[in-house]
PLY file of the C-alpha trace (Angstrom):
ply
format ascii 1.0
element vertex 96
property float x
property float y
property float z
element edge 95
property int vertex1
property int vertex2
end_header
-17.26 33.98 57.04
-18.03 37.14 55.07
-19.90 37.46 51.81
-18.20 37.01 48.45
-17.61 40.16 46.43
-18.93 40.87 42.97
-15.31 40.68 41.76
-14.94 37.18 43.24
-18.18 36.10 41.60
-16.94 37.52 38.28
-13.67 35.58 38.64
-15.68 32.39 39.20
-17.76 33.21 36.11
-14.55 33.60 34.10
-13.43 30.13 35.26
-16.77 28.61 34.31
-16.63 30.21 30.85
-13.00 29.20 30.30
-13.96 25.58 30.99
-17.02 25.69 28.71
-16.98 24.42 25.15
-17.70 27.82 23.58
-16.70 30.45 26.16
-20.25 31.53 26.86
-23.14 30.61 29.15
-26.60 31.73 30.15
-27.16 33.31 33.55
-29.00 30.13 34.60
-26.03 27.96 33.58
-23.68 30.26 35.48
-25.85 30.14 38.60
-25.77 26.34 38.44
-21.98 26.17 38.04
-20.50 29.09 40.02
-20.97 27.39 43.44
-18.46 24.77 42.27
-15.86 27.54 42.08
-16.63 29.61 45.20
-17.04 28.92 48.88
-20.39 30.51 49.68
-21.24 31.56 53.22
-24.63 31.40 54.93
-24.84 35.14 54.26
-24.30 34.56 50.51
-27.03 31.92 50.51
-29.54 34.20 52.27
-32.64 35.29 50.37
-32.22 38.51 48.40
-34.47 41.23 49.83
-35.13 42.57 46.31
-35.40 39.37 44.24
-37.88 36.76 45.44
-36.57 33.21 45.22
-32.99 34.29 44.62
-29.99 34.09 46.93
-27.80 37.15 47.42
-24.87 35.59 45.53
-27.13 34.83 42.55
-28.03 38.50 42.37
-24.29 39.25 42.19
-24.07 37.17 38.99
-26.79 39.35 37.45
-25.13 42.48 38.82
-22.10 41.85 36.62
-24.25 42.95 33.67
-26.18 45.59 35.64
-22.97 47.30 36.78
-21.14 47.08 33.44
-20.54 50.84 33.30
-18.70 50.90 36.63
-14.89 50.89 36.86
-13.74 47.62 38.40
-16.61 45.67 36.86
-15.50 42.64 34.80
-17.36 43.84 31.69
-16.06 47.39 32.07
-12.53 46.00 32.46
-12.89 43.83 29.31
-12.74 40.46 31.10
-16.34 39.51 30.27
-18.88 40.46 27.60
-22.64 40.72 28.09
-24.56 38.61 25.59
-28.29 38.01 25.25
-29.30 36.07 28.35
-25.79 35.55 29.68
-22.10 36.30 29.64
-19.14 35.38 27.45
-15.40 35.67 27.35
-14.16 38.37 24.95
-14.02 37.00 21.42
-16.74 34.41 22.12
-19.78 36.64 21.75
-20.86 34.97 18.52
-19.61 31.45 19.22
-21.85 28.69 17.91
0 1
1 2
2 3
3 4
4 5
5 6
6 7
7 8
8 9
9 10
10 11
11 12
12 13
13 14
14 15
15 16
16 17
17 18
18 19
19 20
20 21
21 22
22 23
23 24
24 25
25 26
26 27
27 28
28 29
29 30
30 31
31 32
32 33
33 34
34 35
35 36
36 37
37 38
38 39
39 40
40 41
41 42
42 43
43 44
44 45
45 46
46 47
47 48
48 49
49 50
50 51
51 52
52 53
53 54
54 55
55 56
56 57
57 58
58 59
59 60
60 61
61 62
62 63
63 64
64 65
65 66
66 67
67 68
68 69
69 70
70 71
71 72
72 73
73 74
74 75
75 76
76 77
77 78
78 79
79 80
80 81
81 82
82 83
83 84
84 85
85 86
86 87
87 88
88 89
89 90
90 91
91 92
92 93
93 94
94 95
């Protein structure tokens, strides 16, 4: 089984946010919930070579914000919004 793509991780994040009470979540909350929406391979679960204590797929959650200026990225495409410490669906940036 191959690794999940950043786009697939972003789609899972969208599902998590759509199911949340306020359309937003912290990165930690997303990392806890995304595995319930994706089939992760042994490769995905491998230790990141650049982030100690973090699996490769977890780094992909953080990369959604890091790569926000890149075409094809969920933030760039308007599907997600970066908020302090997490991500939100558009229109939920200031949700209580």
